[in-house]
Every structure is written in C-alpha cells, then in structure tokens.
N, C-alpha and C positions, 0 to 999 in steps of 0.2 A: 363434185356435184351433191347436193344435199338431198337427203333421203325425204321422203314425203312426210314420214313420221317427225322429223326434225322440224321441217317447215310448219307442221300443224302446231307443234308445242313451242315454236319460237316466241311466241308473245308471253307465255307463261315463264319460260326460261328467262327472258329479258326482265321481267318484273321481279322474279326471285333475286336475279344477279343484281339489279339495281338496288333493290331493298338491302342486301347485304352490304354492298358498298356504302350506302348512305349510312347505315347503322355503324359500320366499322369506322367511318369518318367523322361520326358524331362527336360533339365536344364533351359528353360525359361518357365514362366507362360504364359497365354494367353495374358496378357498385356505387354509382351516382357520384363519383369523385371526378371532378373537372380535369379536362386534359390540361397539359402545360401551356398549350397554345392560348388559353383563355385565362391564365393566371397572371397576376401583376403582384409585384412586390411594392408596398408603399411604406415609406418610413416618415415619422413624424411625431407629433404630440398625440399621446392616447389620453383623452380626457374623460373621466368618470365622475361628473360633478354631483350625481345623486344616483339613488337606486333606479335601475332599469334604463338609464341614459348614458350614452358613450359615443364620442366621436374620435376620429384620426384625423388631425390636420396635418397635410403634408404640403409640398411646394406647390400642388396643383389645385387643391380646393379642402374643404371641410367635409369629411366623409362621415355619414351617419352609420354607426355600428349598432346602436340600440335606441330605441325611443320608447318611453312608457306608453302602453296601451297599443302597441303594434307587435307584429311577429319580430323575434329577435333573429340576429345573425346566427348561423350554424357554425360550429366550430368553438374553439377555446380562446377565450381572451387571453392576453399576456399576462403572466404572473410576475409581478415586479418584486424584487428584493427592498428592503427598507431604504437603502440609499439612493434607489433608483425611483422613489416613490415620493412625490410632493402632496402632502395632505393639505386640502382645501376647505375641510368643514368636519362634521362629525361622521363618525363610521368610517367607511372606507373611501370616502370621496377624496377625489385628488386626480393627479395626472403624472405621467412618466413619459420616456421617449422609447419608442418601439418600431420594429419593421414588422410587417405582416405580409404574409403572402396569401393573396386574397382572390375571390372571384367578385366582380363588382358590378353594379348597373350604374353606367357613367352617365346615363340621362338623369336619374334621381340623386346621384351622388350618395349611393348607399352601398355599403358593403354587405354583400349577401352570404358570404361564406369565409370563413377564417380557415385556411388550410394549415398555416404554420404561423406561430407568433414568436418573436425574438425581442427580448428586452435589451435596451442599451443604456449607457450611462446617461444622466441628465447633459453632461457636457457635450454629448454628440449632437443632440439637437440645438443646444445653446450656441454651439460654434457654427452650425451650418447656416450660411447667410441667407438662406431662402426660409429658414425656420425660426432665427433667432427673435425676431420681432412677433412671433405668433404664440410665444409661450403662453399658455392658459392664465387667467386672472387667478391670484390666489388670495382669497379674502382674509385669511389668517395673516398672511405677510403684509398685504397692501391695505389693511384697514387703517383708516383714520378716524380718530375719536371725535 
C-alpha cells in the first residue's frame, strides 16, 4: 500500500525521475562532447582551396567543413605532413587524404564538430574505388598554357 505522502508527491517524483533519465540519455555529455552514438568516421579528400574554406569529400557526399563568412566547425582540422599534402595554389591551399571522426548535420551536408582527425597517405584515397575519381583539381599540375 502506498502512503498518502507518496501519492501526494508522486507527480513531482515522476517529473524529477523523467528529467534525470532524459538528461542521462542525451546525445551530449555535460562537457559538450557528443556521445559515440552520434559520431561518424568519414574518410576522403580534405580540400582547403582558400583561407576559410574547406570540404571533406567521401564516398557519400561533399561535406562542408568551413565556409568564409559563416561559423566554422568546432575541433581541429587534420595536420598533414609535406608528402601527404598536395599544394594547389599560394599559401597553404591544397588537399590531402584524411579520416575524421565527426558530428554532422546530414541534412545540410555540414560537419559541425571534428572530434578526431587522422591523416593518411595520398595513395589511400587514390586506391579507394569510391574516391579515386573525386581527387580535387590541382591548378598547379593541371594548368594548360
């Protein structure tokens, strides 16, 4: 038998318990790091053609990482070693092959948070049948006078 006090406080107990369960099951932890359930690993061509612009082209789509004039993706971009990076213009413009563990907005094809970035040899993307024809254009190499 339930006490009268429990019956009187049941709605409050139910509300508190539900709030705690929903918070615990939320996709983000208290520190703002997304849970692993919502993370995706995407591997492909990381293209940085100009300052403030970057994309990752994988077997599924071309994902926006950064676009001038908009808020940028949280997290660190991959850091490529010289043999892993193809220069396509002045400054740091170029592309490489990378795998990114990300949080994404699939509707807008935008990467919202890079959790982890791993660079790969260029040959990894060049050998992948889904990526080999998607290698970014290199104006320094493909320039015709």
